[in-house]
C-alpha positions in Angstrom: 14.2 -7.4 -11.8 10.9 -6.0 -12.8 7.0 -6.1 -11.8 5.0 -8.1 -13.7 1.0 -9.1 -13.4 0.7 -13.0 -12.7 -1.7 -13.1 -15.9 0.8 -11.9 -18.0 3.5 -14.0 -17.2 4.3 -16.6 -19.6 4.5 -19.8 -17.6 7.9 -21.5 -17.2 10.0 -18.7 -18.6 10.8 -16.6 -15.4 12.1 -17.2 -12.3 10.4 -15.2 -9.2 12.7 -12.4 -8.0 11.7 -11.9 -4.4 10.5 -14.7 -1.5 6.5 -14.3 -0.8 5.6 -14.6 2.8 2.3 -14.8 4.7 1.7 -12.5 7.6 2.8 -14.9 10.0 6.2 -15.3 8.5 5.7 -18.1 6.7 7.7 -18.9 3.0 4.7 -19.2 0.6 7.2 -19.0 -2.7 10.8 -18.8 -2.6 13.1 -16.5 -4.5 14.5 -18.5 -7.9 11.6 -20.6 -8.1 10.4 -21.3 -11.8 6.9 -19.8 -12.3 5.3 -22.4 -13.7 1.2 -22.3 -14.5 0.3 -24.0 -11.5 2.3 -21.4 -9.4 0.9 -18.7 -11.2 -2.7 -19.9 -10.9 -2.2 -20.3 -7.4 -0.8 -16.7 -6.7 -3.7 -15.4 -8.7 -6.1 -17.5 -6.3 -4.5 -16.0 -3.3 -5.1 -12.3 -4.4 -1.4 -11.8 -5.4 -1.8 -10.1 -8.8 1.7 -9.1 -9.1 5.0 -10.3 -8.3 9.0 -9.2 -9.2 10.7 -11.9 -11.4 14.3 -12.2 -12.6 14.7 -10.8 -16.2 18.1 -10.7 -17.6 17.3 -7.4 -19.2 16.8 -5.8 -15.8 19.1 -7.5 -13.8 20.7 -4.7 -12.7 17.8 -3.1 -11.3 17.7 -3.6 -7.5 14.7 -3.2 -5.2 15.3 -1.2 -2.6 12.7 -1.9 0.2 12.3 1.5 2.6 11.8 -1.5 5.3 14.0 -4.5 5.3 12.2 -7.8 4.8 13.5 -9.1 8.2 11.7 -6.3 10.2 8.7 -6.4 8.1 8.5 -10.3 9.2 9.2 -9.3 12.5 6.4 -6.8 12.8 3.8 -8.6 10.8 4.2 -11.7 12.8 3.5 -9.5 16.2 0.5 -8.0 14.6 -0.9 -11.3 13.5 -0.2 -13.1 16.6 -1.7 -10.8 19.1 -4.5 -9.5 16.8 -5.8 -13.2 17.0 -6.2 -13.0 20.3 -9.0 -10.2 20.5 -11.8 -12.4 19.6 -11.2 -14.8 22.7 -11.5 -11.6 24.7 -15.1 -10.2 23.6 -17.0 -9.5 26.4 -14.2 -9.2 28.9 -13.2 -5.8 30.6 -9.5 -6.6 29.9 -7.7 -7.3 26.5 -4.7 -9.0 27.4 -2.4 -7.8 24.7 1.0 -6.0 25.3 1.5 -2.5 24.7 5.0 -2.8 25.2 5.8 -5.1 22.0 4.2 -2.9 19.5 5.7 0.1 21.0 9.0 -1.6 20.2 7.6 -2.7 16.7 7.1 1.0 16.1 10.5 1.8 17.3 12.3 -0.5 14.6 10.0 1.2 11.7 10.9 4.8 12.8 14.7 3.6 12.9 14.7 2.0 9.4 12.5 4.9 7.9 15.0 7.6 9.3 17.7 5.6 7.5 16.0 6.2 4.1 14.3 9.7 5.1 16.0 11.2 1.8 14.5 8.1 -0.6 11.1 7.9 -2.0 8.8 5.2 -0.2 8.8 1.6 -1.7 6.9 -1.3 -0.1 6.8 -4.7 -1.7 3.1 -4.9 -1.7 2.3 -8.5 -1.6 -0.7 -9.6 0.0 -3.0 -12.6 0.0 -7.0 -12.1 0.6 -6.8 -13.9 4.2 -3.6 -11.5 5.2 -5.2 -8.4 4.4 -5.8 -7.2 7.6 -2.5 -7.6 9.0 -0.2 -6.5 6.0 -2.8 -3.7 5.8 -2.3 -2.6 9.2 1.6 -2.8 8.5 1.6 -0.8 5.5 -0.5 2.2 7.2 1.7 2.3 10.0 4.7 2.5 7.6 2.8 5.5 5.5 1.6 7.3 8.6 4.9 7.3 10.0 6.6 8.7 6.9 4.3 11.6 6.9 4.7 12.0 10.7 8.4 11.9 9.9 8.2 14.9 7.1 5.8 16.7 9.6 8.7 16.6 12.1 6.7 15.3 14.8 8.3 15.0 18.2 9.3 11.2 19.2 6.4 10.8 21.5 4.0 11.8 19.0 5.6 9.5 16.4 5.2 6.4 18.7 1.7 7.4 19.5 0.6 7.6 15.8 2.4 4.5 15.2 0.4 2.8 17.7 -3.0 4.3 16.5 -2.1 3.2 12.9 -1.1 -0.7 13.9 -4.6 -0.7 15.8 -6.9 1.2 13.3 -8.7 -1.4 12.1 -8.6 -3.6 15.3 -12.2 -3.6 15.4 -12.5 -5.8 12.5 -11.4 -8.8 14.4 -14.9 -8.6 15.5 -16.7 -8.7 11.9 -17.2 -12.1 10.6 -14.8 -12.5 7.7 -17.5 -13.7 5.3 -18.7 -10.2 5.2 -15.4 -8.4 5.1 -14.7 -10.9 2.0 -18.1 -10.4 0.6 -17.4 -10.8 -3.0 -20.5 -8.5 -4.2 -22.3 -5.2 -3.1 -22.7 -4.9 0.7 -26.7 -4.5 1.9 -27.5 -1.3 3.9 -27.4 -3.5 7.4 -24.2 -5.3 6.2 -22.7 -1.9 5.7 -23.8 -0.5 8.9 -22.2 -3.7 10.6 -19.0 -3.4 8.8 -19.0 0.6 9.5 -19.1 -0.3 13.2 -15.3 -1.3 13.1 -14.6 2.1 14.2 -16.8 1.9 17.2 -15.7 -1.9 18.2 -12.0 -1.1 17.5 -12.4 2.2 20.1 -13.8 -0.1 22.6 -11.2 -2.7 22.1 -8.3 -0.4 22.5 -10.0 0.8 25.7 -9.6 -2.5 27.3 -5.7 -2.7 26.7 -3.7 -1.5 29.6 -1.5 1.8 28.8 -2.8 2.2 25.4 -2.6 6.3 24.8 -6.1 7.9 24.3 -4.8 9.8 21.1 -3.9 6.5 19.6 -7.2 5.1 20.6 -8.9 7.6 18.9 -7.4 6.7 15.4 -9.7 3.6 15.6 -12.9 5.6 15.9 -12.0 8.5 13.5 -9.9 7.4 10.9 -13.3 7.0 8.4 -14.2 10.4 9.2 -13.7 13.1 6.1 -13.2 16.7 5.8 -16.5 17.4 4.3 -18.4 15.6 7.3 -19.8 13.1 5.4 -17.8 10.4 6.9 -18.3 7.9 10.1 -19.1 7.5 12.8 -19.8 10.8 13.8 -19.9 13.2 10.8 -16.9 15.4 11.9 -15.4 17.9 9.7 -11.7 18.1 8.9 -10.8 20.9 11.9 -12.4 18.2 14.4 -11.1 15.4 13.4 -7.8 14.6 15.5 -4.4 14.9 13.4 -3.5 11.4 13.8 -6.7 10.2 12.3 -6.3 12.6 9.8 -3.0 10.9 8.7 -3.9 7.5 9.0 -7.0 8.1 6.7 -4.6 9.0 3.9 -2.5 6.1 4.3 -5.8 3.9 5.0 -7.2 5.3 1.7 -4.1 4.9 -0.4 -2.9 0.9 0.7 -6.9 -0.1 0.4 -7.0 0.9 -3.3 -4.0 -0.9 -4.2 -4.7 -3.9 -2.7 -6.6 -6.8 -4.4 -9.8 -7.6 -2.7 -12.3 -10.4 -3.4 -14.7 -7.6 -4.2 -12.7 -5.5 -6.1 -9.8 -5.3 -8.4 -6.6 -3.2 -6.7 -5.3 -0.1 -9.3 -2.0 0.5 -9.9 0.2 2.8 -7.4 0.0 5.8 -10.2 -3.8 5.9 -10.2 -4.0 5.5 -6.4 -2.1 8.8 -6.1 -4.0 10.5 -8.6 -7.4 9.6 -6.6 -5.8 10.4 -3.1 -5.1 13.5 -4.9 -8.4 14.4 -6.2 -9.9 13.3 -2.6 -7.7 16.2 -1.0 -9.9 18.8 0.3 -13.3 17.3 0.4 -12.3 14.1 2.0 -8.8 14.1 3.1 -6.4 16.7 4.6 -5.1 18.9 1.8 -1.9 19.6 3.3 -1.0 15.8 4.3 -1.9 14.6 0.9 0.7 17.2 -0.2 3.2 15.6 2.4 2.2 12.1 1.2 2.4 12.7 -2.6 6.5 13.8 -2.2 7.5 10.5 -0.4 5.1 8.0 -2.4 6.7 6.4 -5.5 3.6 6.3 -8.5 5.9 4.4 -10.7 7.9 2.2 -8.1 11.2 0.2 -9.2 10.9 -2.2 -11.6 7.6 -0.8 -13.2 7.0 -1.3 -17.1 6.4 2.5 -18.5 5.8 3.9 -21.7 7.0 7.5 -22.1 5.8 10.3 -24.2 8.5 10.1 -26.8 6.9 6.2 -27.4 10.1 4.6 -25.5 9.3 1.9 -23.1 11.6 0.5 -20.6 11.6 -0.2 -16.6 11.9 2.2 -13.6 15.6 2.1 -12.0 15.4 4.6 -9.6 12.9 7.4 -7.8 14.1 10.1 -5.8 12.4 12.0 -3.2 10.3 15.2 -3.9 10.8 14.2 -7.7 8.4 10.9 -7.7 6.8 11.7 -10.8 10.3 11.9 -12.4 11.9 8.7 -12.3 15.1 7.4 -13.9 13.8 5.0 -16.6 16.1 2.1 -18.2 15.2 2.1 -22.1 14.5 -1.4 -23.2 12.5 -0.4 -26.7 12.9 2.5 -29.0 10.1 4.9 -29.7 9.6 2.4 -33.2 8.7 -0.7 -30.7 12.0 -2.1 -31.5 13.4 -4.1 -28.7 17.1 -3.1 -28.1 20.1 -5.2 -27.8 22.2 -5.3 -24.4 24.9 -2.5 -26.1 22.0 -0.2 -27.1 20.0 -0.3 -23.9 20.4 3.2 -22.1 18.9 5.4 -19.4 16.5 8.5 -19.2 16.4 10.7 -15.9 13.2 12.5 -16.2 14.4 15.0 -13.7 16.3 16.3 -16.9 14.2 16.0 -19.6 11.0 18.0 -18.2 9.3 17.7 -21.8 9.0 13.7 -21.4 6.1 12.2 -19.2 5.2 8.7 -18.3 2.4 8.2 -20.4 1.4 4.7 -19.6 2.5 1.8 -17.3 2.5 -1.8 -18.5 1.7 -4.7 -16.7 3.1 -7.6 -19.2 6.9 -8.6 -19.3 6.7 -8.0 -23.1 4.7 -5.0 -24.4 3.5 -6.8 -27.4 1.7 -9.1 -25.3 -0.3 -6.4 -23.2 -3.9 -6.5 -24.6 -5.0 -3.1 -23.5 -2.2 -0.3 -21.8 -3.3 1.5 -18.6 -3.3 4.9 -19.3 -3.7 7.5 -16.5 -6.7 9.9 -16.8 -6.7 12.3 -14.2 -10.2 13.7 -14.8 -11.8 10.2 -14.8 -10.1 9.6 -11.4 -11.7 13.0 -10.2 -15.0 12.1 -10.9 -15.0 8.7 -9.7 -12.7 9.6 -6.6 -15.9 10.0 -3.9 -16.9 6.6 -5.1 -13.9 5.3 -4.6 -12.7 6.5 -1.2 -16.1 6.2 0.2 -15.8 2.4 -0.6 -12.4 2.1 1.4 -14.5 0.5 4.4 
């Protein structure tokens, strides 16, 4: 199995590798369905730019999700159902959302993260435009809990961190969707309305019974930045609560790797570079280091070109060595496709002189009109712009 951009998948030749669901748990497209032009066009319209496909040359590559599909659907269903209640309680003194079911959801995520504590984090990141807030809340919670576990936070703190992460964007439920999904630049007035989701979220959480104060503060301050240029209060790093600093790292990464109506998503390795370049001025430096050790910049199933010229698909990623994956080589250094008997693997941990040079998003490298190359300096130059656009 491997990842491919829907724009570069030849119609009628490949089958879908994994089921695609919406945030409510409804099946959008089933595993094994032949990807015709009609299906590929529909996926692109929904904002799903990449999918997993079945491929004979990578049939032995297994996508090891950190969170099981069953748990993911269960938690997403809770988030979708409960978040949609928020607008009906606008103006009232109490929001009838049950904190207990979210606490149980956090417990489920923690249980599975602990089972995968020695693995690099992998989330199958398929979001539609309409599901963004729900799936984003889920992903940010998983990333935040992962950081919390690696910081050895107590069980009580992890649960409160998880609640804060799930609800960090709850204030957006009171922002008009046409504004959140505007295809084009925001006016100053529109930007101020969207920035207000932090205060809206803080107020909403104050109306939910048994919501911990530290969890509530995540909604208020997850857009604060270490240099004091964030919002709503312009706090510097030492004055931003720990949970908010953790969620800020998770929030920026997930936003960057998501397709939005107003901008294209970027690939995980590029997003990692931007998050790293943002450490210090915007994001907590120590927390970014923790995040970097766990997140896979080249997820399993990614097609990569090595500095040797060889091309293959990532087969495994190890915790602590996330930039040194094991790659199944399908093309030799001259671009010749290898036969099944000639295919071999390279574990980059054992070959320190070999690096990943490019990520290729097409099925066949020859179809790739322009390879995507990691330029660290470019990302550092644009990091402030990219991070501050993450609203």
